[in-house]
C-alpha positions as CSV (number, residue, x, y, z in Angstrom):
1,M,-20.5,-76.3,-6.7
2,S,-24.0,-75.5,-5.4
3,A,-25.9,-77.5,-2.8
4,P,-28.6,-79.9,-4.1
5,P,-32.1,-78.5,-3.9
6,Q,-33.9,-79.2,-0.7
7,P,-37.2,-81.1,-0.8
8,P,-40.3,-79.1,0.2
9,A,-40.8,-78.8,4.0
10,R,-43.8,-80.6,5.4
11,Y,-46.1,-78.7,7.7
12,R,-48.9,-79.5,10.1
13,I,-51.1,-76.6,11.0
14,R,-54.1,-76.7,13.3
15,I,-56.8,-74.1,13.5
16,D,-59.8,-73.6,15.7
17,G,-63.1,-74.6,14.1
18,H,-63.9,-76.4,10.9
19,L,-63.2,-75.0,7.5
20,N,-66.0,-75.3,4.9
21,P,-65.0,-78.2,2.7
22,A,-65.3,-75.8,-0.3
23,W,-62.0,-74.2,0.8
24,S,-60.1,-77.5,0.4
25,A,-59.3,-76.7,-3.2
26,W,-57.6,-73.4,-2.1
27,F,-55.2,-75.5,0.0
28,E,-54.2,-77.6,-3.1
29,S,-51.0,-79.3,-1.8
30,L,-52.4,-79.9,1.7
31,T,-54.7,-82.5,3.2
32,V,-57.5,-80.8,5.1
33,T,-58.9,-82.9,8.0
34,Q,-61.7,-81.9,10.3
35,A,-61.2,-83.4,13.8
36,D,-63.9,-84.4,16.3
37,D,-62.6,-81.7,18.7
38,S,-63.8,-78.9,16.4
39,T,-60.4,-78.2,14.9
40,T,-59.1,-78.4,11.3
41,E,-55.7,-79.8,10.5
42,L,-53.8,-78.9,7.3
43,V,-50.9,-81.2,6.5
44,G,-48.5,-81.4,3.6
45,P,-45.5,-79.9,1.8
46,L,-45.0,-76.2,1.0
47,V,-42.4,-75.2,-1.5
48,D,-40.9,-72.3,0.4
49,Q,-41.3,-69.7,3.1
50,A,-43.3,-67.5,0.8
51,A,-45.9,-70.3,0.4
52,L,-46.1,-70.7,4.1
53,F,-46.6,-67.0,4.6
54,G,-49.3,-67.0,1.9
55,L,-51.1,-69.9,3.6
56,L,-51.0,-68.2,7.0
57,A,-52.3,-65.0,5.5
58,G,-55.1,-66.9,3.8
59,L,-56.1,-68.5,7.1
60,R,-56.0,-65.1,8.8
61,N,-58.3,-63.7,6.1
62,L,-60.7,-66.5,6.7
63,G,-60.7,-65.7,10.4
64,G,-58.8,-68.9,11.4
65,T,-57.2,-69.0,14.8
66,L,-53.9,-71.0,14.9
67,L,-53.5,-73.5,17.7
């Protein structure tokens, strides 16, 4: 008997600076919020570790600094 599938893990990632709103479509499953303290927060589910690594690589390629 195999274990039931796990629901996607939810993540909250903050980066320094504001992302251009045009990039929101690239982060399709995440809510992108620009805070008053000049940070951007991405919140939502990612299906697996590969999706997380892809997201982090994309943020790195955009020059984002994780907080």
